[in-house]
N, C-alpha and C positions, 0 to 999 in steps of 0.2 A: 240655797246655800250661799253664804256670805263669801264675797270675793273682794280682796283688797290688794291694790297694786300700787306700790310706791315708786316714786322717781325723784330726781333732783339732788341726790347725794353727790359728794365729791370731796376734793381736797382743797383747802383754803388755808390762808395764813391767819394767825390770830388777829382779831379785831374786824375781820371781814364778815360778810353775811351770806346765808344760803337760804333758799326757799324749797321746802320739800312739798311734793304733791301726792295725793293719794286718791285714785279713782275707785269708787266702791260700788258694788252691786249686791243684790240679795239682801240688803239691810232692811228688814221688815220693821213694823211698828214695835216689835219685841225688843229691838235695839234702840235705845234712845241716847246713847253716848258714842261719840267717835273721838278718837285721840291718837296720841303718839306716845310710844314707849321707847326707851333706848336700853341697849345692853352693852356692857363693856365686858370683855373676857374676864372671867374669874369673879364677876359681881352679878347680883341679881338685876333683873330687869326693873327699870325705874319708869314709873308713869310720869312723863314729862308735861303733857298738857292734854286736856280733854274739852270737849264741847258738847252740850246737850242739844240734840237735833231740834227739839221743839222751841225752847226759849232762846237757844244759842248762848246760854250762859257758859262762860269759859272759866277754867281753873288751870293752875300751873303748879309745878313743883317749885319750891322755894329757890332752887338752884338756877332756875331759868326765868324767874318772874322779872318782869320789866325788860327782858331781853328778847324773849320769844313771844310770838303771837299766833294763835291758832284761829282759823276761820274756816267757814263752810259755805260752799256754793252748791245749794241743792239743785239748781237747774242743770249743772254739769256734774252732779254726784261726785264732788271733789272736795276734799278737806286738805287745807294747806297748813304748813308750819313755817312761818317766817322766823328765821333765826338771825339775830344781830349780835354784834360784839362777841363773836365766838371766841372761845378759849380752848386750849388743848384738853381741858376737862370735859368739853362737849363732844369729844370724839367718841365714836361708837357706832353700832348698828342701830338704825332707827326703823321701827316697825309701826305701820299704821295699825290701829286697833279698833274693834267695835265691841260694844257690850251694852249693859243696862245699869243705870244709876251709878256710873263711875267704875263699875267692875267690868274689866275687858275679858272677853271670852273667845275672840277671834282675832287673828293677827295676819298680816301679810308676810311676804318673804323678806322684807326689809331692804334698806338702802344705807350704804356705808357713808359716814361722815368722818372726815379726818381733818383735824386742825393742827397744824404744825408750822413752825417758822420756815 
């Protein structure tokens, strides 16, 4: 059973940075993609970033490209999301996710990110 536990959310002012962490377990070879999705009330979940566990190829939503960086530490079974130059539009609940070929099928419970003056 996949287990994903996020941490690192919080409240920051615009322009600042946050790093989210997700410790994962139960991610078998059937799952080759780890990533982050975010949800704002009233909107659909948005895939923010993903990383293929084999090649560590990364991909990003256009809204976060060049500001966010996803990385993977297999030794510690942890996936990170470094978020820079945050804006209020980045506020939301961030979920760690696991899946295959870019399609996520398992999610953690989420961590809240709030960006406001």
